[in-house]
C-alpha positions as a LaTeX table, in Angstrom:
\begin{tabular}{lrrr}
\hline
Residue & $x$ (\AA) & $y$ (\AA) & $z$ (\AA) \\
\hline
Met1 & 0.00 & 0.00 & 0.00 \\
Glu2 & 2.87 & 2.37 & 0.78 \\
Leu3 & 4.31 & 1.77 & $-2.68$ \\
Leu4 & 1.06 & 3.07 & $-4.15$ \\
Phe5 & 1.21 & 6.19 & $-1.97$ \\
Ile6 & 4.83 & 6.96 & $-2.78$ \\
Thr7 & 4.20 & 6.42 & $-6.49$ \\
Leu8 & 1.32 & 8.87 & $-6.31$ \\
Gly9 & 3.61 & 11.31 & $-4.50$ \\
Gly10 & 6.18 & 10.98 & $-7.27$ \\
Ala11 & 3.52 & 11.62 & $-9.90$ \\
Ile12 & 2.41 & 14.74 & $-8.04$ \\
Leu13 & 6.01 & 15.98 & $-7.86$ \\
Gly14 & 6.31 & 15.40 & $-11.61$ \\
Leu15 & 3.10 & 17.32 & $-12.21$ \\
Ile16 & 4.38 & 20.21 & $-10.11$ \\
Ala17 & 7.67 & 20.20 & $-12.02$ \\
Arg18 & 5.81 & 20.26 & $-15.31$ \\
Ser19 & 3.84 & 23.33 & $-14.29$ \\
Val20 & 6.78 & 25.18 & $-12.68$ \\
Phe21 & 9.53 & 24.81 & $-15.28$ \\
Pro22 & 9.55 & 26.44 & $-18.72$ \\
Asn23 & 9.37 & 24.62 & $-22.07$ \\
Arg24 & 6.31 & 22.62 & $-20.99$ \\
Asp25 & 5.04 & 22.87 & $-24.56$ \\
Thr26 & 7.91 & 20.71 & $-25.79$ \\
His27 & 6.81 & 17.47 & $-24.12$ \\
Gly28 & 3.61 & 15.70 & $-23.28$ \\
Val29 & 1.40 & 16.27 & $-20.28$ \\
Val30 & 2.04 & 12.86 & $-18.74$ \\
Leu31 & 5.82 & 12.62 & $-19.26$ \\
Met32 & 7.00 & 14.32 & $-16.05$ \\
Pro33 & 4.38 & 12.68 & $-13.80$ \\
Ala34 & 5.40 & 9.33 & $-15.30$ \\
Val35 & 9.09 & 10.05 & $-14.66$ \\
Gly36 & 8.29 & 11.07 & $-11.09$ \\
Ala37 & 6.15 & 8.00 & $-10.45$ \\
Gly38 & 8.73 & 5.66 & $-11.97$ \\
Val39 & 11.66 & 7.13 & $-10.05$ \\
Ala40 & 9.73 & 7.09 & $-6.78$ \\
Ala41 & 8.61 & 3.48 & $-7.20$ \\
Val42 & 12.03 & 2.15 & $-8.20$ \\
Leu43 & 13.79 & 4.09 & $-5.45$ \\
Trp44 & 11.26 & 2.95 & $-2.83$ \\
Val45 & 11.75 & $-0.69$ & $-3.76$ \\
Ala46 & 15.55 & $-0.29$ & $-3.80$ \\
Leu47 & 15.53 & 1.33 & $-0.37$ \\
Thr48 & 13.22 & $-1.39$ & 0.95 \\
Trp49 & 15.62 & $-4.05$ & $-0.35$ \\
Ala50 & 18.47 & $-2.11$ & 1.25 \\
Gly51 & 16.81 & $-2.64$ & 4.62 \\
Leu52 & 14.98 & 0.61 & 5.34 \\
Ala53 & 11.71 & 0.02 & 7.12 \\
Trp54 & 8.63 & 0.93 & 5.08 \\
Asp55 & 7.02 & 2.52 & 8.14 \\
Gly56 & 10.09 & 4.61 & 8.99 \\
Gly57 & 10.34 & 8.27 & 8.14 \\
Trp58 & 13.69 & 8.19 & 6.35 \\
Ile59 & 12.51 & 6.08 & 3.43 \\
Trp60 & 9.75 & 8.60 & 2.75 \\
Val61 & 12.07 & 11.60 & 3.00 \\
Ile62 & 14.81 & 10.08 & 0.85 \\
Thr63 & 12.39 & 8.90 & $-1.82$ \\
Leu64 & 10.49 & 12.17 & $-2.13$ \\
Val65 & 13.60 & 14.38 & $-2.03$ \\
Val66 & 15.50 & 12.33 & $-4.63$ \\
Thr67 & 12.40 & 12.15 & $-6.83$ \\
Gly68 & 12.01 & 15.92 & $-6.61$ \\
Ile69 & 15.65 & 16.42 & $-7.58$ \\
Val70 & 15.38 & 14.02 & $-10.51$ \\
Val71 & 12.28 & 15.64 & $-12.00$ \\
Ala72 & 13.78 & 19.10 & $-11.37$ \\
Val73 & 16.79 & 18.10 & $-13.48$ \\
Val74 & 15.06 & 16.00 & $-16.13$ \\
Asp75 & 12.28 & 18.46 & $-17.00$ \\
Pro76 & 14.51 & 21.38 & $-18.12$ \\
Val77 & 16.95 & 19.04 & $-19.86$ \\
Ile78 & 14.18 & 17.42 & $-21.90$ \\
Gly79 & 12.70 & 20.82 & $-22.68$ \\
Val80 & 15.97 & 22.24 & $-23.99$ \\
Tyr81 & 16.81 & 19.06 & $-25.90$ \\
Arg82 & 13.40 & 18.92 & $-27.57$ \\
Glu83 & 13.50 & 22.62 & $-28.45$ \\
Arg84 & 16.89 & 22.20 & $-30.12$ \\
Ala85 & 15.75 & 19.05 & $-31.93$ \\
Asp86 & 12.60 & 20.78 & $-33.17$ \\
Ile87 & 14.61 & 23.74 & $-34.51$ \\
Ala88 & 17.09 & 21.41 & $-36.22$ \\
Lys89 & 14.26 & 19.42 & $-37.80$ \\
Phe90 & 12.54 & 22.61 & $-38.98$ \\
Val91 & 15.76 & 23.86 & $-40.56$ \\
Ala92 & 16.34 & 20.50 & $-42.22$ \\
Leu93 & 12.82 & 20.42 & $-43.64$ \\
Arg94 & 13.04 & 24.01 & $-44.82$ \\
Thr95 & 16.11 & 23.42 & $-46.97$ \\
Pro96 & 15.48 & 22.67 & $-50.67$ \\
Ser97 & 17.35 & 19.36 & $-50.51$ \\
Ala98 & 14.80 & 17.99 & $-48.04$ \\
Ala99 & 11.99 & 18.43 & $-50.57$ \\
Arg100 & 13.36 & 15.77 & $-52.88$ \\
\hline
\end{tabular}
């Protein structure tokens, strides 16, 4: 049950990151919540296997903080990368050699 809650928390952090950071028009609505949910779930399971108690406070703090950091880094990086890729594709399609 806690895995469900922490996954939901990761999705919420991803949703917050999507609305806070710029370039949100360069990726889909569900991408950052999915990244947040995935990171939170994998990290929770890894910390559980490492021996942290699921009812202890540290596993919650570590999982949510690391998930927040990951989505805070991934969102701007994806936005900048997609913006550059879109510009490069537009330039390539605009050249006369691309019409052939």
